[in-house]
C-alpha positions in Angstrom: 7.3 -67.1 53.5 4.1 -65.5 55.1 4.5 -62.0 56.8 2.6 -60.6 59.5 2.9 -57.3 61.2 2.9 -57.1 64.7 3.0 -53.4 66.0 2.4 -51.3 68.9 1.9 -48.2 66.6 -1.5 -46.2 67.4 -4.1 -45.3 65.1 -1.8 -43.1 63.1 -1.0 -46.4 61.3 -3.8 -45.9 59.4 -2.5 -42.6 58.0 1.1 -44.5 57.3 -0.7 -47.2 55.5 -2.6 -44.5 53.5 0.6 -42.7 52.1 3.0 -46.0 52.1 0.4 -48.7 51.0 1.8 -51.2 53.5 -1.1 -53.2 52.7 0.7 -54.6 49.6 3.1 -56.2 52.1 0.7 -56.7 55.2 -3.0 -57.3 54.0 -5.4 -56.3 57.0 -5.8 -59.7 58.1 -2.0 -60.1 58.7 -1.8 -56.7 60.5 -2.1 -57.0 64.1 -2.0 -53.4 65.7 -2.0 -53.0 69.6 -4.6 -50.4 69.6 -7.3 -52.8 67.7 -6.7 -56.0 69.6 -6.1 -54.3 73.3 -2.8 -55.8 74.0 0.7 -54.4 73.4 4.0 -56.4 73.0 5.4 -57.7 75.2 2.3 -59.2 76.3 1.9 -63.0 75.2 -1.7 -62.3 73.7 -0.1 -59.8 71.3 2.2 -62.7 70.0 -0.5 -65.0 69.9 -2.4 -62.9 68.0 0.3 -62.7 65.1 0.7 -66.6 65.1 -3.1 -66.8 64.9 -3.1 -64.6 62.0 -0.4 -66.7 60.2 -2.1 -70.0 61.1 1.0 -71.3 62.5 2.4 -72.2 66.2 4.8 -70.0 67.7 7.9 -72.7 67.2 7.1 -72.0 63.2 7.6 -68.3 63.4 10.6 -65.9 63.3 9.7 -62.6 65.6 11.8 -59.9 64.6 12.2 -56.5 66.7 14.7 -53.8 67.8 13.9 -54.3 71.4 15.3 -57.4 73.3 12.5 -57.3 76.0 10.2 -57.9 73.0 12.2 -60.6 71.6 12.6 -62.4 75.3 8.7 -62.3 75.6 8.1 -63.8 72.2 10.9 -66.4 72.9 8.9 -67.3 76.2 5.9 -68.1 74.0 8.3 -70.4 71.8 9.0 -68.3 68.8 12.3 -67.9 67.3 13.5 -64.3 67.8 16.1 -61.9 66.3 17.0 -58.5 67.3 17.6 -56.5 64.4 18.3 -52.7 64.5 19.6 -52.3 61.2 19.1 -53.6 57.6 22.2 -55.8 57.9 20.8 -57.4 61.1 17.7 -58.3 59.2 19.7 -59.6 56.5 21.8 -61.7 58.5 18.8 -62.9 60.7 17.0 -63.7 57.5 20.2 -65.8 56.6 20.8 -67.6 59.6 17.2 -68.7 59.6 17.4 -70.2 56.3 14.7 -67.6 54.8 17.3 -65.6 52.5 19.9 -66.7 50.5 23.4 -65.3 51.8 24.3 -63.3 48.6 22.3 -60.2 48.7 23.9 -57.1 50.6 21.8 -54.3 52.1 22.7 -51.0 54.0 23.8 -50.8 57.5 21.9 -47.7 58.2 19.3 -48.1 61.3 15.7 -49.2 59.9 13.1 -46.8 59.9 9.7 -47.2 61.8 11.5 -49.8 64.2 8.1 -50.3 66.3 6.8 -51.9 63.0 7.8 -55.6 63.8 7.6 -58.6 61.2 6.6 -61.7 62.2 7.8 -64.0 59.7 
């Protein structure tokens, strides 16, 4: 499974990355930030930039977000989508997509930093 980060977060992302070392999960070539590319979710070009970074067509990507409007826009491009507001939602979506076995249990606590969106 390949991961790509698509976020509307501002240039403050750099500070968050410096503190949390997000690059270990999302290397720079797979980190698509709206302030760098000049478009924001839910604009089609933002989702296409994530697909391009992965080298995959939209139909082979799963877009995960906490906002239904962003998921609707990604779906219009042809991506599979999942609205997830908790870790349990994410787990269920990954299990349903066949990307995670159905045995691990995660907390139902709301996800932090929900503007940080993974395209899987």
